[in-house]
Steps between C-alpha positions, in 0.01 A plus 500: 500500500608678179169517315485809278869584545707584191831309472657702225262455204323207667169555685437230763149358467468215752701263715532150355675329789832425662778388268803301602701825505244763601153633432347469152261754354299540184580830328443699184794604281377851409753539221411188303145459636550137608440310820813383684594334827728681740701334775632730775818353651579488869656809656820316598568428131437858387699654784827319413666688209727211407218246499271736305768562234564128469127432478453756224786355294368150527138613445609619156612145426163363610318762290684361199325163535249530220304175510125425471505301825695748716327793665659808338682752717435844350667751727676571827425817694534677832240688709573669831797273563324176405600302193224349292472269203256544210389171347249353259155479656364146482152364563433142595591280795833379631591138464496479881134613501418245229673219694277568799223341290698181439733352238488605137410266213808349339470691173453834677787437742741408218393807305560737787830329586618540142434875512684534832799300377515706178502825706777361724703407193469858368606647836789261547638598158523858636678383813197556723403238760166528675579314830152562640299291254174387664128479411438843651736651245322350198191684374251313284347735242300462182827541308666220698732475797706804605795495740495775764773657715755363257852513636414730793567230761860489373535871436366614836678253725826577681656159467379161598530293813414143584142441604592184682735684729226634719163344419332669793560842344356415160161644412180305461419325176290785365754774569697632199870456564627799311568755765826621646691242700276217393565205276408563141190310385197327649567186699284248312651601164863563605778279366733337751791720391293810589434372847869430553600843376700355208533673160188483287452490125225432247459144627375647830196634313446153345466343846226751587343438163484126573334567838239722329422244226470227764245713690306581180463130418428364852346791687762447775832661570802286429654581835283561805543516874336623817777756559769680300758259640306198380455656154876557478561137603262382230668706226849395607444128553169361372336430166134577431269208417492415125240704317352176361424385854277805546379546141506151344424626146818710487740384220826360643704749293341788697598339831852453368524863390393633843725255687801624303412859591483411870829322538709630791820534298473786243731307266232230462226741401420622152788691344280793404145631491525481121542120514214480748274704270579271203417194711170649614401578143579144401285371789214732401506364143567133569343432837230760556349580166565632147694348210864417552764696314803277447729795419455631855586174678843527672779288350540286810132420502503417123779256566308343787185457293697352207642240739160442655337456159761237397453313824125516471513363145695197615258443788206520264651233274552267797152576634348438160656154477380417851145615426494298173601183686245566776218574255544168324469304824238720677128412488257737331398788731195720500540868422548733800214733595464800275680809631301806400523862611221750463364820651147553624387857437276623779192700416514868606187440707690252717872585518718299737580670829818411689484511878743388767351151475514262199235638267412190296411135552477207258291186531679165534411405140634830367171600333357763735664828611388730781665839540459835675383804304404850602214673313368847597712492814355168622715186516330173408580148391455411133488152352611399152519163334822481298314384190276812503560870430273650763532532880210533738491647851421279797212675687557598859878508480542875545829591664646153433862394469711182532272249316557124515290217353363180651647173367205447267506865377138561596559730799723804546649597833596867546548779752284811533376729778765350733336156459568168334213424259398254230275526193381257237616553142142425398379808687321570827580698811846467656527323836717639782711229662694692771702814571829583328597860564811537279543158334807359335369220280265201496480156344223241464591133532341157502238411762363855467777652715618862464832622637560876520708765670269756665756774576860597409657366820283190535554135414283270294141439613257229397126514445244283321375622165152492662608744773540448872769591747848555356786322679876570490724264303842674519632789702813710420784406735578829674814354662632442146396853399234377255267782400241333284366177341313588182397402147386141573447262202376142526709230337314243284278248687544703817846353566622825647490876487760741366536840668745791533693578817668834553728571789630825643841437344354490147558835332221425253273219384771410250686361806193328648454123540256253351378238747288185470245398758415131532131467572560149635747598772408865538872586478667727249849567376680739264578344160662796323630848570499804274144569380130496579149410383584145381260281296522136398530403131444130414671264459760627750600870529463788740468828315560816710562872465827686550574859392243509226593161354369147542738224601432125505654221704443122479275377781411149622132499588533175701784618723400866491857585420696703245720272290714730294620859448268780387510660157337812354204415279324834431598866526293819538214372716309761704588454867420712807815606685306599814317168547677234301194429283550395136241541228504160334286184507568138411268214416561128548496465123806721456329826401663818621328839516698806614522875498823659378665792671775386737531622862231750596489759776194722470633852446247756619487877537427724798253763390338809648127500422253770598123478542450608141710200388786724394826315543877540480788280607649526849829372365612377162626177657313187396523230761279239665357760740240390754301648794617867502421693823528875574695606806292684759638837375434403138861564392618143458375171364588155619435198282610146423682422177436141403812328379650155541527617862252777568628813680372817661582834330431863594439777247564864591592627160730207444460124567702369794509138606444432870520120548811294433476205741374242250171323470186659360398834658149627416194701607661803668304757702609811699469551873289809578806720570674389178813383682455126443390266223314186593507220245483125452801280424570129467872539574462272802248253358138593431389862452473685831518860623811718517572867570796712392603870508359678196825687437699174475707588811451163669418135442151348508347362817278189491167565673346152504640145460505305173211270592221646284480699177428865587473830308467849655175688451482830692634688802259689725552878498663494848755239384405256776309235305588313186228312309629222276379206292590146601452201269396172646664182365231447235539855369203659676567855623407669829572832673708525812637792701811552710642773725879496444573765763335293772677177410176310502416205280275553196127459540242385244262777401304329223543122487167356388412244234546757222806666345576847636784721371601858402467650852536880519440728797310824456707817565333552840558133597131437579422281199656215305422438134567154355398249234300184571334234284227413750228596245643258246714760323760750618338817644634792703381541861560748785480415868577694819842453649547501878129498572212273425261593227338410175703431187399659169529379140644777284525349151187395318610278214833357603804682633841467660810703599333769714694821560402806708569853383734689731216682680279193521210658310526265209559126465629368170519140377562290190217347295643316203691756293340794676584699813175581680436750780234559764461807719517417871305657784609340826299664777254328730393314185746367243377615161638439152396646168432311180831383346628701208778427255819701550747335263493226246803314365710188525678559832608140533434313819812373668440126461766408755352673801154598377565864591415826326727643236380856549497767769340839557721804569439699820347781289217263403531592132788298357545126488814300447423181307695214357421481128574185300791494265452585136499143377254339263362155592626203302304451183609143429588172664769266371406133463741212441349158411715194565737696717614188688703393195696826503561483876629147458753618241621786718527335842795266564392170650139555412258221422376474143119525467321168467 
C-alpha cells in the first residue's frame, strides 16, 4: 500500500482499485491543489529501459488528446524505479458497473455511444488506436462518458499473437488482456483480426464499439461462451441475435448500424469513427427524439429519402384511388371505439407501491381499480373507481401484495402474512383461504375457482373462493429443467388459463415461455417464447411483457393457439427483472392501466447502523442486496444480490462474487468456523441446500435432493446440526434439522398444523428461536433443543426474524419497521424482559425467502442493514381507453374489434 507516500509532488490519499495496467490511487497534486488519479505501472515495464522510453514517447502523444470525452493524461513520473501515470480524477461509475443493472434505455444508450464514437474519432485523427475498448474502460460521469486507459493497450504491448492459436492458454473472460505476452484486448470485444494477430487499425476499435453498443441496448454481450475458446469461436464465426429480437422497440437503423460495426471483415465496417458519429447523431435526431436538422443528414441518406419520398407519393396515389373505389361500394360503418390517453394522479396519502408482484388489478368492466400503496411504512390495498378522484383503503389488508379481482369485481383476492386471502370491496374482515408462503400470482375465474402459485418453485394450485383444501393443477417438469409455473390468468368464460414457465436455460424472464392450460383436458402447452406475465385482450390477443415493453400476438380463443407473429405495442412499462412481473392491467372492455418505468431491479444500499440510529454506508455500491450475514469473526459479510439470476457475494472491503453455476442462489449463512457458506439454489430444479468454500477455492456441494423447497436457517455452534426451513407443496413452512457429518437423513423438528420458520440456535446450542403463527399472527418463540421442556413466547404484539446476540444474553427480532430486543436469562428458568425498541427504519423484508435483511455484529453494537434504494413511488398511473383499436393497428394478422 502507498497511502501517504509522496510521488514527486503528488501525495497518495487512497487506493481506488486495480487498473488494467497496475494499481490506481487517488492523490493530491500539491502544486496545483487538485485531485488526480495515479496509476503505478508493473515493475517489468519500468525495469526495461527501452520499453520505458518508448512508453514515455507515446504517452506524450496520448497526453495531446484534448477531448471532453477522453480522460486527460496530465503527467508521467518515476518513483523508486516504478513508472506512474497522472490522470484526470473522475467520479461516477463505469459502463460495466451500469450494465450489471441491465440494458440502458434507447435514448441514453445512443447518447453515450455518440460521445464514445466522437472521442474515438478525435483519437484516430491523432493516429492513436485504443485496442482495449470495453465497458470497463468507459466511465459515466455527470459531464458524460469518458474513455479510460486510452491507447495504453497498444502502447504497452510487445506485439500481437493469434488468440485462436492456443485457446487453452487464453485468460478468462474477465481478465484484461494487456500484459506482456498476451493478446491485446479483451476477448468479448476483440475484433477477429486481433485474435489472428493481423495488423489492426481504427476499424478494430469500431468492432469493439459495436459490441459495446449491442450490450448497452440488450443487456447481453454480443459474443459469449462458457470458456475462452468458445468466446473466440463466437467472435470468429457467429453473429449475435438481432437487437430487435431482444428489444423489439429498437429502430431498424440502430440494428443496421451495430451489425455493420460487427462484420468480420474490417473492409465492410464503417470507414471511420467520424462517419459513425454522424450516423449516431442522425439517429438521435430522427429516431430517438429532438427535431431533425436536414443539413446534418449524410448525402447518401438524403438521396435514399428522396427516392423513398417519390416512391411513397406514387403509392399514396394508387392507394387513394383504391380507397375511393372501396368507399363507394362499402356499407356504412360505425365509428371505432374512442382511443383516449390520460394520467391518474395519485394522492400523496396513497402513493402506488411497486413490489415484485403485479401491483394493480382492474375489474372486467374496466371501472374499478385496486392497487398496492404504502402509508407510514404499512402496505395496504386501495380501491379507486376510475370515474372518481379519491381512493379508499380496504380494511384488514395490511402487508398485502398481488391483488386480483373476482369476475364480478365484488371481491379482491390478495396475499399477506404468507397466506392467500380475500376481502369484499364493500368492507368487512378479510377471510384467509389457505397458506401461500412466497406467492407468485393468483387469478379468479368462473365457478368461484382461484388458481395461484404458492411459492417460487411451485406449480399452479386450485382452491375454491370459499376456501377448503388446495389441490395441485400443474407441476414444473424437473426432467425438462422447468423451475417455475407462475402468474396465472384466466381466459374469458374459463376456457383456459395463461401462465409463465421459466426453465433453467432461460437467462431471464425475457426468455421465458407463456403456456395455456386447458381446464377441460387438464393438459397445457407452450404457445409463445420470449416473455412473461401474459394477459388476454378481447377480441383475440395475448399481451405480454418483455424487457420493459408490452408485445401482442393474435390468439384464437377457440383453439387456444397463437395465429400470427408478435408485435411491440407499448414501451416503458414497469417490469420486475427478478420475478417476471409486469405492472399493467387489462379489462375485457379494452381499457389499459399501467405504470411506466421499464425494467426494474430494486437497487438497495448496505448500511452500518448503531443503536443510536447513526448510519453510514458499508459500500457505495447500489445493488439488489439481500440477507447480509456477518462471518463468525465479524470481518466479512456474505449476502445475496438479486439479479435475473441471483448470486452469492462476499464483502471484505470489496465485493467478490462466489457463485457462477447458474440458477438462482439465495439465503447464504456461514458455518461456525467461517470456512463454508451454506445457501439455497434452484440450479438443479427447486430450491434446495448447497455448501461451498467461503474463499471460492472449490465448487458447491449439494446437501439434499431437489424434491422440496428448502432454505438454510442456522448452524449449531459445534457445526454438527443445521436447522432449515422446508416448504410443503401448498407453501406452508416447517422446520427440519440435519447432521451432514453423520450422513443421516433430515428429521422434522417442527411440523405441525401451523407455519414455522426463521430457526436460529442460541450460541450455547441449548435453545432454538423461531417464528410461528399458531396464535393467529406471527410471533417469536424459544424452545429447548436436545432436551424436552416448555416453549416460551418472546414477542408480545407480533414478531419474526429472531436473532441471538453473540453471547446469547439478548434476543432481537423484527416487529413491523422496528427491531426489538429482549434480555435473556436462561438458567433453571427461562426469563425474558419486556421488549424494547432498538432500531426503527425500512429494512425491507426479503420477499423471496422471507428472511431478515439485517444482522448484528459480534460486538453487539453495530448492525448491517439493507436500506431501500432512493426512489420515489410512482405518483401517477397511465390509462388508455379503447386500447384494443390501437393494438389491432399495430399487430399483423390481428382481428378488428367488433
